[in-house]
C-alpha positions as YAML, in Angstrom:
chain: A
units: angstrom
residues:
- id: 1
  name: MET
  ca: [11.45, -68.45, 4.65]
- id: 2
  name: THR
  ca: [10.93, -68.97, 8.39]
- id: 3
  name: GLY
  ca: [11.48, -71.57, 11.04]
- id: 4
  name: GLY
  ca: [8.01, -72.90, 9.99]
- id: 5
  name: MET
  ca: [6.47, -73.02, 13.47]
- id: 6
  name: GLY
  ca: [3.89, -70.76, 15.23]
- id: 7
  name: GLY
  ca: [3.80, -67.20, 16.51]
- id: 8
  name: VAL
  ca: [5.83, -64.68, 14.47]
- id: 9
  name: MET
  ca: [6.91, -67.43, 12.02]
- id: 10
  name: SER
  ca: [3.24, -68.25, 11.22]
- id: 11
  name: ALA
  ca: [2.27, -64.62, 10.98]
- id: 12
  name: SER
  ca: [5.19, -63.99, 8.57]
- id: 13
  name: CYS
  ca: [4.15, -66.86, 6.38]
- id: 14
  name: ARG
  ca: [0.53, -65.81, 6.42]
- id: 15
  name: GLY
  ca: [1.53, -62.23, 5.41]
- id: 16
  name: ALA
  ca: [3.85, -63.49, 2.63]
- id: 17
  name: LYS
  ca: [1.08, -65.69, 1.23]
- id: 18
  name: ALA
  ca: [-1.44, -62.84, 1.38]
- id: 19
  name: GLY
  ca: [1.01, -60.79, -0.70]
- id: 20
  name: GLY
  ca: [1.30, -63.50, -3.34]
- id: 21
  name: GLY
  ca: [4.56, -65.00, -2.00]
- id: 22
  name: THR
  ca: [5.73, -68.60, -1.68]
- id: 23
  name: THR
  ca: [6.74, -69.74, 1.81]
- id: 24
  name: ILE
  ca: [9.34, -72.21, 3.10]
- id: 25
  name: GLY
  ca: [9.42, -73.59, 6.62]
- id: 26
  name: ILE
  ca: [12.73, -74.93, 7.86]
- id: 27
  name: LEU
  ca: [11.46, -76.95, 10.77]
- id: 28
  name: PRO
  ca: [13.41, -77.77, 13.95]
- id: 29
  name: THR
  ca: [11.66, -81.14, 14.22]
- id: 30
  name: SER
  ca: [11.36, -84.14, 11.90]
- id: 31
  name: GLU
  ca: [7.58, -83.86, 11.81]
- id: 32
  name: ARG
  ca: [5.98, -82.02, 8.90]
- id: 33
  name: SER
  ca: [2.66, -82.01, 10.84]
- id: 34
  name: GLU
  ca: [4.16, -79.46, 13.29]
- id: 35
  name: ALA
  ca: [4.53, -76.74, 10.66]
- id: 36
  name: ASN
  ca: [2.20, -73.78, 10.50]
- id: 37
  name: PRO
  ca: [-0.53, -74.06, 7.88]
- id: 38
  name: TYR
  ca: [0.92, -71.19, 5.80]
- id: 39
  name: CYS
  ca: [4.08, -73.02, 4.71]
- id: 40
  name: ASP
  ca: [4.12, -74.05, 1.04]
- id: 41
  name: PHE
  ca: [7.35, -76.05, 1.28]
- id: 42
  name: LEU
  ca: [8.64, -77.84, 4.35]
- id: 43
  name: ILE
  ca: [12.17, -78.85, 5.27]
- id: 44
  name: PRO
  ca: [11.93, -80.96, 8.42]
- id: 45
  name: THR
  ca: [15.49, -80.98, 9.75]
- id: 46
  name: GLY
  ca: [15.31, -82.67, 13.19]
- id: 47
  name: PHE
  ca: [18.16, -80.34, 14.13]
- id: 48
  name: GLY
  ca: [16.38, -78.31, 16.82]
- id: 49
  name: GLU
  ca: [18.04, -74.91, 17.15]
- id: 50
  name: GLY
  ca: [20.69, -76.01, 14.72]
- id: 51
  name: ARG
  ca: [18.24, -75.26, 11.94]
- id: 52
  name: ASN
  ca: [18.90, -71.53, 12.71]
- id: 53
  name: LEU
  ca: [22.21, -71.85, 10.89]
- id: 54
  name: ILE
  ca: [20.47, -73.32, 7.86]
- id: 55
  name: ILE
  ca: [17.99, -70.39, 7.83]
- id: 56
  name: VAL
  ca: [20.85, -67.85, 8.04]
- id: 57
  name: ARG
  ca: [23.01, -69.57, 5.35]
- id: 58
  name: THR
  ca: [20.05, -69.75, 2.95]
- id: 59
  name: ALA
  ca: [18.81, -66.11, 3.40]
- id: 60
  name: ASP
  ca: [20.17, -63.08, 1.58]
- id: 61
  name: SER
  ca: [18.95, -60.80, 4.38]
- id: 62
  name: LEU
  ca: [17.06, -61.44, 7.65]
- id: 63
  name: ILE
  ca: [14.33, -59.76, 9.62]
- id: 64
  name: ALA
  ca: [14.77, -60.39, 13.32]
- id: 65
  name: ILE
  ca: [11.59, -59.97, 15.40]
- id: 66
  name: GLY
  ca: [11.45, -60.31, 19.14]
- id: 67
  name: LYS
  ca: [13.98, -61.22, 21.78]
- id: 68
  name: SER
  ca: [14.14, -65.01, 22.02]
- id: 69
  name: TRP
  ca: [17.38, -66.95, 22.30]
- id: 70
  name: GLY
  ca: [16.75, -68.41, 18.86]
- id: 71
  name: THR
  ca: [16.41, -64.93, 17.39]
- id: 72
  name: LEU
  ca: [19.61, -63.87, 19.05]
- id: 73
  name: SER
  ca: [21.47, -66.86, 17.63]
- id: 74
  name: GLU
  ca: [20.20, -66.12, 14.11]
- id: 75
  name: ILE
  ca: [21.27, -62.45, 14.46]
- id: 76
  name: ALA
  ca: [24.74, -63.53, 15.61]
- id: 77
  name: PHE
  ca: [25.19, -65.98, 12.79]
- id: 78
  name: ALA
  ca: [23.92, -63.52, 10.21]
- id: 79
  name: LEU
  ca: [26.19, -60.65, 11.40]
- id: 80
  name: LYS
  ca: [29.18, -62.97, 11.50]
- id: 81
  name: MET
  ca: [28.43, -63.92, 7.88]
- id: 82
  name: LYS
  ca: [28.14, -60.23, 7.01]
- id: 83
  name: LYS
  ca: [24.46, -60.52, 6.04]
- id: 84
  name: LYS
  ca: [21.98, -57.68, 6.37]
- id: 85
  name: VAL
  ca: [19.86, -58.01, 9.49]
- id: 86
  name: ILE
  ca: [16.85, -55.80, 10.03]
- id: 87
  name: GLY
  ca: [15.55, -55.62, 13.59]
- id: 88
  name: LEU
  ca: [11.95, -55.12, 14.57]
- id: 89
  name: LYS
  ca: [11.30, -54.93, 18.30]
- id: 90
  name: THR
  ca: [14.50, -56.93, 18.92]
- id: 91
  name: PHE
  ca: [17.92, -56.56, 20.47]
- id: 92
  name: SER
  ca: [20.02, -53.42, 19.97]
- id: 93
  name: LEU
  ca: [23.27, -54.69, 18.51]
- id: 94
  name: LYS
  ca: [26.03, -53.16, 16.41]
- id: 95
  name: GLY
  ca: [25.38, -53.91, 12.72]
- id: 96
  name: LEU
  ca: [21.63, -54.40, 13.12]
- id: 97
  name: VAL
  ca: [19.45, -52.11, 10.92]
- id: 98
  name: LYS
  ca: [16.39, -50.95, 12.92]
- id: 99
  name: ALA
  ca: [12.89, -50.83, 11.48]
- id: 100
  name: LYS
  ca: [9.76, -49.19, 12.95]
- id: 101
  name: ASN
  ca: [7.19, -51.54, 11.47]
- id: 102
  name: PRO
  ca: [6.88, -54.68, 9.28]
- id: 103
  name: LYS
  ca: [6.49, -52.78, 6.01]
- id: 104
  name: GLU
  ca: [9.64, -50.80, 6.68]
- id: 105
  name: ALA
  ca: [11.49, -53.94, 7.68]
- id: 106
  name: VAL
  ca: [10.56, -55.72, 4.41]
- id: 107
  name: GLY
  ca: [11.55, -52.63, 2.37]
- id: 108
  name: LYS
  ca: [14.93, -52.49, 4.07]
- id: 109
  name: ALA
  ca: [15.47, -56.26, 3.50]
- id: 110
  name: PHE
  ca: [15.09, -55.81, -0.26]
- id: 111
  name: ARG
  ca: [17.33, -52.79, -0.61]
...
């Protein structure tokens, strides 16, 4: 499950599908057409950044990649909810589990 848009979200969905997974995009907009092409199921929220809370509430664990404000908000929500957060090239925060590469991040998310 990702935010359903481009960049890291698109790459994550593409990788999940390549591995036989099913993908869900929780979109910040109301427009399904704005999702990346690798999303199997779309949830167009129209909530903007508010959809970050939906992503965190839905996930059992999270992989945070990069250093955008949206990523930081998802990390904060997840840590507050005592969910496991694996960080890959992201902020250094107390409670965040670091990973060196995507394979390690996915492995840690499922442990």
